[in-house]
C-alpha positions in Angstrom: -58.5 23.4 57.5 -61.1 20.6 57.2 -61.2 17.9 59.9 -59.2 14.7 58.9 -61.3 12.0 57.4 -59.3 9.3 59.2 -58.1 9.9 62.8 -56.1 8.1 65.4 -57.4 8.9 68.8 -54.7 8.7 71.6 -56.0 8.4 75.1 -53.1 10.1 77.0 -54.6 9.4 80.4 -54.6 5.7 79.5 -51.1 6.0 78.2 -49.9 7.6 81.4 -51.6 5.0 83.5 -50.0 2.2 81.5 -46.5 3.7 82.0 -47.1 4.2 85.7 -48.1 0.5 86.0 -45.0 -0.6 84.1 -42.8 1.6 86.2 -44.2 0.2 89.4 -43.7 -3.3 88.2 -40.1 -3.0 87.1 -39.0 -0.8 90.1 -36.3 -0.1 91.1 -35.3 -0.2 87.4 -35.9 3.2 85.7 -37.9 3.6 82.5 -36.6 4.8 79.1 -39.5 6.0 77.1 -38.9 4.9 73.5 -40.4 7.5 71.1 -38.6 6.8 67.9 -40.5 7.0 64.6 -42.7 9.8 65.8 -43.6 7.8 68.9 -44.5 4.8 66.8 -46.6 7.0 64.5 -48.8 8.4 67.4 -47.3 11.9 67.6 -44.1 12.5 69.6 -44.9 15.9 71.3 -48.0 15.0 73.4 -46.7 11.4 74.0 -43.3 12.6 75.3 -45.0 15.1 77.7 -47.2 12.3 79.0 -44.3 9.9 79.5 -42.4 12.6 81.3 -45.3 13.2 83.7 -45.6 9.5 84.2 -42.1 9.2 85.5 -39.8 8.0 82.7 -36.2 8.9 83.2 -35.2 9.6 79.7 -36.3 9.2 76.1 -34.8 7.0 73.4 -34.8 7.7 69.6 -33.2 6.4 66.5 -31.2 9.4 65.3 -30.1 13.0 65.8 -33.1 14.5 64.1 -35.5 12.6 66.3 -33.5 13.6 69.3 -33.9 17.2 68.4 -37.7 16.8 68.1 -38.1 15.4 71.6 -35.4 17.5 73.4 -37.8 20.3 74.2 -39.6 17.9 76.6 -36.7 18.4 79.0 -35.4 14.9 79.7 -32.1 13.3 78.6 -32.3 11.8 75.1 -30.5 8.5 74.2 -29.8 7.9 70.5 -30.1 4.1 70.1 -28.8 4.0 66.5 -25.4 4.4 64.9 -24.2 7.9 64.0 -23.0 9.1 60.6 -19.5 10.6 60.8 -20.8 14.1 60.4 -23.3 13.8 63.2 -21.0 13.3 66.2 -20.3 17.0 66.8 -24.0 18.0 66.7 -24.9 15.1 69.1 -22.3 16.2 71.6 -23.1 19.9 71.2 -26.8 19.1 72.0 -25.9 17.0 74.9 -27.5 13.8 73.5 -26.5 10.4 74.9 -24.9 8.5 72.1 -24.7 4.8 71.5 -21.1 3.7 70.8 -21.1 0.8 68.4 -17.4 0.5 67.9 -14.0 2.2 68.5 -14.2 4.4 65.4 -17.5 5.9 66.5 -16.0 6.4 70.0 -13.0 8.2 68.5 -15.3 10.6 66.6 -17.2 11.4 69.7 -14.0 11.9 71.6 -12.7 14.3 69.0 -16.0 16.2 69.1 -15.9 16.4 72.9 -12.3 17.7 72.9 -13.2 20.3 70.3 -16.4 21.5 72.1 -14.9 21.3 75.6 -17.8 19.3 76.9 -18.1 15.5 77.6 -19.6 13.1 75.1 -22.1 11.0 77.2 -22.3 7.5 75.9 -23.8 4.0 76.3 -21.9 1.1 74.8 -23.9 -0.9 72.3 -23.2 -4.6 72.8 -24.1 -7.1 70.1 -25.2 -10.2 71.9 -26.7 -11.9 68.8 -28.8 -9.4 66.9 -26.2 -9.2 64.3 -27.0 -5.6 63.3 -24.2 -3.5 64.8 -22.3 -3.0 68.1 -19.4 -4.4 70.0 -19.6 -8.2 69.7 -20.0 -9.5 73.2 -17.6 -12.4 72.9 -14.7 -10.2 71.9 -15.7 -6.8 73.2 -13.6 -6.6 76.4 -10.3 -5.3 75.0 -12.1 -2.9 72.6 -14.1 -1.5 75.6 -11.0 -0.9 77.6 -9.5 0.9 74.6 -12.6 3.1 74.3 -12.5 4.0 77.9 -9.0 5.4 77.5 -10.2 8.0 75.0 -10.4 11.6 76.3 -13.7 13.4 76.6 -15.9 10.4 76.8 -18.3 9.9 79.7 -19.3 6.2 79.3 -22.4 6.0 81.5 -24.0 2.9 80.3 -24.1 -0.4 78.3 -26.9 -2.0 76.6 -28.0 -4.7 74.1 -31.0 -5.6 72.1 -33.0 -8.9 72.3 -33.7 -10.4 68.9 -36.6 -12.8 69.7 -38.1 -12.1 73.1 -41.6 -13.0 72.0 -42.4 -15.7 74.5 -41.1 -16.7 78.0 -39.5 -19.9 76.7 -37.4 -18.4 73.9 -34.1 -20.1 74.1 -32.1 -17.6 72.1 -33.0 -14.8 74.5 -31.4 -16.9 77.3 -28.3 -17.2 75.2 -28.2 -13.4 74.7 -28.7 -12.7 78.4 -25.9 -15.1 79.2 -23.5 -13.4 76.8 -24.3 -10.0 78.1 -24.1 -11.2 81.8 -20.7 -12.8 81.1 -19.3 -9.5 79.6 -20.6 -7.4 82.5 -19.0 -9.9 84.9 -15.6 -9.6 83.1 -15.9 -5.8 83.2 -16.8 -5.8 86.9 -13.7 -7.9 87.6 -11.7 -5.0 86.2 -13.6 -2.5 88.3 -15.6 -1.3 85.3 -19.2 -0.8 86.1 -22.0 1.4 84.6 -24.8 3.4 86.0 -27.2 2.6 83.1 -27.5 -1.0 82.0 -30.4 -2.2 79.9 -31.4 -5.0 77.5 -35.2 -5.2 77.8 -37.5 -3.6 75.3 -41.3 -4.4 75.4 -40.8 -8.2 74.9 -38.2 -8.4 77.6 -40.3 -6.4 80.1 -43.3 -8.8 79.5 -41.6 -12.1 79.3 -38.2 -12.0 81.1 -38.3 -10.5 84.7 -34.6 -11.0 85.0 -34.2 -8.1 82.5 -35.4 -5.7 85.2 -33.2 -7.3 88.0 -29.5 -6.6 88.7 -27.2 -6.0 86.9 -29.9 -4.2 84.9 -30.9 -0.7 86.0 -33.2 0.4 83.2 -35.7 -0.9 80.7 -36.8 0.5 77.3 -40.6 0.9 77.3 -42.0 1.1 73.8 -45.0 -0.7 72.2 -46.1 -2.3 75.4 -47.2 1.1 76.9 -49.9 1.5 74.2 -51.7 -1.7 75.2 -51.9 -2.5 71.5 -50.7 -6.1 71.5 -53.3 -8.7 72.4 -50.5 -11.1 73.6 -49.7 -8.6 76.4 -53.0 -9.3 78.2 -52.0 -12.8 79.4 -48.6 -11.8 80.7 -49.2 -8.2 81.7 -52.8 -7.8 82.7 -54.4 -4.4 83.3 -52.9 -2.4 80.5 -55.5 -0.1 78.9 -55.9 0.3 75.2 -54.6 3.7 74.2 -55.3 3.9 70.5 -58.5 3.9 68.4 -58.5 4.4 64.6 -61.7 5.9 63.2 -63.1 7.0 59.9 -66.5 7.8 58.3 -68.7 6.6 55.5 -68.1 8.5 52.3 -71.0 6.9 50.4 -73.8 4.4 50.9 -75.3 2.7 47.8 -77.5 -0.3 46.9 -75.8 -2.2 44.1 -77.3 -4.9 41.9 -76.5 -8.6 41.9 -73.4 -9.2 39.8 -71.8 -5.9 40.6 -68.0 -6.0 41.0 -66.4 -4.2 43.9 -63.0 -2.5 43.7 -59.8 -2.9 41.6 -59.3 -6.2 40.0 -63.0 -7.1 40.6 -61.9 -9.5 43.4 -65.5 -9.4 44.9 -68.8 -9.9 43.1 -72.2 -9.5 44.7 -74.3 -12.6 44.5 -77.4 -10.6 45.4 -78.4 -6.9 45.6 -76.6 -5.4 48.6 -76.1 -2.2 50.5 -72.4 -1.2 50.1 -70.6 1.5 51.9 -67.4 3.3 50.8 -65.2 4.2 53.8 -62.6 7.0 53.9 -59.2 5.4 54.4 -57.0 3.1 52.4 -53.4 1.9 52.3 -52.1 5.5 52.1 -53.6 5.9 55.6 -52.1 2.7 56.9 -55.0 0.3 56.2 -53.3 -3.0 55.2 -54.0 -4.2 51.7 -54.3 -7.6 53.5 -57.8 -6.6 54.7 -59.0 -7.1 51.2 -62.1 -9.5 51.4 -60.9 -10.5 54.9 -61.1 -7.6 57.3 -64.0 -6.0 59.1 -65.0 -2.6 60.5 -67.6 -1.5 63.0 -70.5 0.7 61.8 -73.1 1.8 64.3 -72.1 -1.0 66.6 -72.3 -3.7 63.9 -69.4 -5.7 62.5 -69.3 -5.2 58.7 -67.0 -7.2 56.3 -64.6 -5.5 53.9 -65.3 -6.4 50.3 -63.1 -5.8 47.4 -59.5 -4.7 47.3 -58.5 -2.0 49.7 -57.7 1.2 47.7 -55.2 3.9 48.3 -57.8 6.3 49.7 -60.9 4.1 50.3 -62.2 0.7 51.3 -65.7 -0.8 50.7 -67.8 -2.7 53.2 -71.1 -4.6 53.2 -73.8 -2.7 55.2 -76.7 -5.2 54.9 -76.9 -5.5 58.7 -76.9 -1.7 59.0 -79.7 -0.5 56.8 -79.9 2.8 58.6 -76.3 3.7 57.7 -75.7 7.1 56.1 -72.8 9.0 54.6 -70.9 10.7 57.5 -71.6 7.9 60.0 -68.6 7.0 62.1 -66.6 3.8 61.2 -64.3 2.2 63.8 -61.4 0.6 62.0 -59.5 -0.3 65.1 -61.3 -0.2 68.5 -64.4 -1.4 70.2 -68.1 -0.9 69.6 -71.4 -2.8 70.0 -69.6 -5.6 71.8 -67.1 -6.1 69.0 -63.4 -5.4 69.0 -60.8 -5.0 66.3 -57.2 -4.7 67.3 -53.9 -3.7 65.6 -52.9 -7.3 66.4 -55.7 -8.5 64.2 -54.4 -6.4 61.4 -50.8 -7.6 61.9 -52.0 -11.2 61.8 -53.8 -10.7 58.5 -50.7 -9.1 57.1 -48.3 -11.6 58.5 -46.3 -8.9 60.3 -46.1 -7.3 63.8 -47.9 -4.4 65.4 -44.8 -2.1 65.1 -45.1 -2.1 61.3 -48.8 -1.5 61.4 -48.5 1.6 63.7 -45.5 3.0 61.8 -47.5 2.7 58.5 -50.3 5.0 59.6 -50.1 7.8 57.1 -49.3 11.5 57.6 -52.8 12.7 56.6 -54.3 10.7 59.4 -55.2 13.1 62.2 -53.7 12.5 65.6 -56.2 13.5 68.2 -55.2 13.4 71.9 -57.6 13.3 74.8 
């Protein structure tokens, strides 16, 4: 099979180093390695093995299928999302840790545990203000007591999800933390305590140190471990960049003044210019928002994107790189020649966040681990 025209390079040594730094910082809290959505599009197999070697305690995923993919790595697997009614038995049979979002889900897990003669290990999902699913914090006490009376359940943990932990002064996060803390205190008064208690994902780890202090015993380590967010540098210095997205020049041509570039002729040359066609378009995860705005790095030189990003290609001006030839490497995201392009830059152009950018990297993009 031919080499991929676009490839995502994953520096596993840098990833392991980042995870070790985070683990040291949040100690004695344990790390949950979040590897849902194919480890944020980076490739779950090698990433899971690296996280295991770096000391994470368990993995977290979105559903049963993802749990099955990461199970061979040999650590416990927590399914963060809700289960469909028909999935409870498989989840219990495979020994996955399940999020309990309400009494009915707990009842299904209990029935599966009784049928299979093995415990259903669970974490209670508490809704402190995300509004997605879970036991609503303000009225959860009686429902939790009811759940704990079901046979076959081994309720080992409780967790919640922060909705807007994007800066250290976010007031809504404080409200969520207070709601969760109040519920944990009410449960403790009734001698109900859990071994695994967590609320922090990457934002909580970076901005709210109280999320890795008692009563919390775990944190969920996701995007932060890739060093892919520029905002992390100021609050969590020392994280290495793990990901580089590279391509190659498919063609190099000198076009005449007045030539139109790309669909919709959104760019017209005012003078003759050297134009390069780059392998990689929105089918590979290159945001359409880079149209006439983004840049790439060719032979150490920053080159602007011209014309609309296509499904399979994008065009760039090569006037400052007259020696460029088809096959030359193109850095889409990464560093070269003193220049740096980040996934955060792409997210800002698209008006989104880095999670979406990474999860949009297409299947035909090669994942290359080193």
